[in-house]
C-alpha positions in Angstrom: 0.3 -0.3 0.2 2.8 2.3 1.0 4.7 1.5 -2.4 1.4 2.3 -4.4 1.4 5.9 -2.6 5.1 6.6 -3.2 4.6 5.7 -7.0 1.3 7.8 -7.1 3.0 10.8 -5.5 5.9 10.5 -8.0 3.4 10.6 -10.6 1.5 13.6 -9.7 4.9 15.3 -9.0 6.2 14.9 -12.9 3.3 15.4 -14.2 3.1 19.2 -12.8 6.2 19.7 -14.4 5.8 17.8 -17.8 2.1 18.9 -18.2 1.3 22.1 -20.6 0.3 25.2 -18.5 -2.4 27.6 -19.7 -1.1 30.3 -21.6 -2.7 33.3 -20.0 -3.7 36.1 -22.3 -3.3 39.6 -19.9 -5.1 42.2 -20.3 -3.2 45.7 -18.7 -6.2 48.5 -18.0 -5.8 51.6 -17.1 -4.5 55.3 -17.8 -1.6 57.0 -20.0 0.8 55.3 -18.1 -0.4 52.0 -19.5 -1.3 53.4 -22.7 2.8 54.1 -22.9 3.3 50.5 -21.7 3.1 49.6 -25.2 5.1 51.4 -26.5 9.3 50.3 -26.9 10.4 50.9 -23.6 7.1 51.0 -21.9 6.6 48.5 -18.9 4.2 46.1 -20.8 7.3 46.0 -23.7 9.6 45.3 -20.8 7.5 42.8 -19.0 7.1 40.9 -22.6 11.2 40.8 -22.9 11.3 39.7 -19.7 9.0 36.7 -20.1 11.1 35.9 -23.3 13.9 35.4 -21.4 12.1 32.7 -19.0 10.4 31.2 -22.0 6.9 32.2 -21.2 4.8 32.8 -24.1 1.8 34.3 -22.3 0.1 37.1 -24.5 0.4 40.6 -23.2 -2.3 43.4 -24.3 -2.3 46.9 -23.1 -5.7 48.6 -22.8 -4.8 52.2 -21.4 -6.2 55.5 -22.3 -4.8 59.0 -21.3 -6.7 60.9 -18.9 -9.0 57.6 -17.6 -10.6 57.5 -14.0 -12.3 54.6 -12.4 -15.3 55.4 -13.7 -14.0 55.4 -17.6 -12.7 52.1 -17.3 -16.1 50.8 -15.9 -17.8 52.3 -19.1 -15.3 50.8 -21.4 -14.8 47.4 -19.9 -16.7 45.6 -22.2 -15.3 46.2 -25.4 -12.1 47.0 -24.2 -11.3 43.9 -21.7 -14.2 41.4 -22.3 -14.4 41.4 -25.7 -10.5 40.3 -26.0 -11.5 37.2 -23.8 -8.6 37.5 -21.1 -7.3 34.9 -18.7 -6.1 37.6 -16.3 -6.7 41.4 -15.8 -4.4 43.9 -14.3 -6.0 47.1 -13.0 -3.9 50.0 -12.5 -6.0 53.1 -11.8 -6.3 56.1 -9.7 -3.7 58.5 -10.5 -6.3 60.6 -12.3 -8.8 60.2 -9.9 -6.4 62.4 -7.5 -4.4 64.4 -9.9 -7.5 66.0 -12.0 -9.0 67.5 -9.0 -6.0 69.7 -8.5 -5.8 70.0 -12.4 -8.8 70.3 -13.8 -11.7 70.1 -11.0 -12.6 67.0 -12.5 -11.3 63.8 -9.7 -13.3 61.3 -8.3 -14.8 61.6 -4.9 -13.9 58.6 -2.3 -17.1 57.0 -2.2 -17.8 56.9 -6.1 -14.3 55.8 -6.7 -14.6 52.7 -4.1 -18.0 51.8 -5.6 -16.7 52.0 -9.1 -13.7 49.6 -8.4 -15.6 47.2 -6.4 -18.2 47.2 -9.8 -15.4 46.5 -11.9 -14.0 43.9 -10.1 -17.0 42.0 -9.6 -17.9 42.0 -13.4 -14.3 40.3 -14.4 -14.4 37.9 -11.2 -18.1 37.1 -12.5 -16.7 35.8 -15.9 -13.8 33.6 -14.2 -11.0 36.5 -15.0 -8.2 36.6 -12.3 -7.9 39.8 -11.4 -4.5 41.8 -9.7 -4.9 45.3 -8.6 -2.2 48.6 -8.4 -2.0 51.0 -6.1 -1.4 54.4 -7.9 2.6 55.1 -7.8 3.2 58.9 -7.6 2.1 62.1 -8.1 5.7 63.8 -7.3 8.6 61.7 -6.4 9.6 63.5 -3.0 9.7 61.0 -0.1 8.8 63.4 2.8 5.3 63.7 1.9 5.5 67.0 1.1 4.2 66.1 -2.7 1.2 68.8 -3.1 -1.2 65.2 -3.3 0.6 63.2 -1.0 -2.2 63.3 1.6 -5.2 61.9 -1.2 -2.8 59.6 -2.8 -2.0 58.1 0.1 -5.4 57.6 0.7 -6.4 56.3 -2.3 -4.0 53.9 -2.1 -4.8 53.0 1.2 -8.5 52.4 -0.4 -7.0 50.1 -3.0 -5.3 47.8 -0.5 -8.7 47.2 1.5 -10.1 46.8 -1.9 -7.8 44.0 -2.7 -8.6 42.6 0.6 -12.4 42.3 0.3 -12.2 41.2 -3.1 -10.0 38.5 -2.4 -7.8 39.8 -5.3 -3.9 40.2 -5.6 -2.0 43.6 -4.7 0.6 45.0 -6.5 1.9 47.7 -4.5 3.3 50.5 -6.7 3.1 53.2 -4.3 5.1 51.4 -1.7 7.5 50.1 -4.3 8.0 53.6 -5.5 8.6 55.6 -2.0 11.1 52.4 -0.9 13.0 53.0 -4.1 13.2 56.8 -4.2 13.9 56.5 -0.2 17.6 54.4 -1.4 17.9 56.5 -4.4 16.6 60.0 -4.1 19.1 61.5 -1.5 18.0 65.0 -3.2 14.4 64.6 -2.5 13.7 65.5 -5.8 10.6 65.4 -7.0 10.8 64.0 -10.3 13.3 62.2 -12.6 14.1 59.1 -10.4 11.4 57.0 -11.5 9.3 59.5 -13.6 10.1 62.2 -16.1 7.2 64.6 -14.5 6.3 62.9 -11.2 3.7 61.0 -12.7 4.7 59.2 -16.3 7.7 56.8 -16.1 11.1 57.1 -17.2 13.1 54.0 -18.3 13.8 52.9 -14.5 10.4 53.3 -13.6 9.2 51.4 -16.6 11.6 48.4 -15.3 10.6 48.6 -11.7 7.0 48.2 -13.0 7.5 45.5 -15.1 9.5 43.7 -12.3 6.5 44.0 -9.8 4.3 43.0 -12.2 6.2 39.9 -13.3 6.7 38.9 -9.3 2.8 39.3 -8.9 2.0 37.2 -11.9 4.3 34.3 -11.8 4.8 33.8 -7.9 
């Protein structure tokens, strides 16, 4: 009996390494940062290069539009995400919901942000799509919380962390990753040009960092 169990366990172990893994179709759903992510040097392109090095053949699709807020994502989800039949969706939104309060007076109130975000996730989960969500990374790169919108950005990042817990989805905490990187690499406390070009949009190092964070979350 013991011998049969050992053989069965060995077969199961070997099959885990020999059976082909399901190819993922991953949609990255967001704003201008994600729109730029499919360009040369963008985080989605960099992630694709990292996957090729690991001989992973998953399909990566960018679905970012500049200026989008969480309700824009909800309104275009059918055409830009569900119609592509993804196995996995990575949502990265929130910067404009905060930033546009200052630049154009058209941000998103916290209760509406939470409501739309939960609705997004539930609609994807109803289709048995794996969901990962990201905290907004930065609106200014100073590390002493003196960027003008740090208070609101931290509030919305905290909200997304709670949304992840409540909906049992994976969290990619880019807000924390960016702050940690800047604490180690921004001794002059600059507000840009460490991971971003303007405090928000990614430079080469920012794209590399985001790609690495995505890789860790998607391929644990």
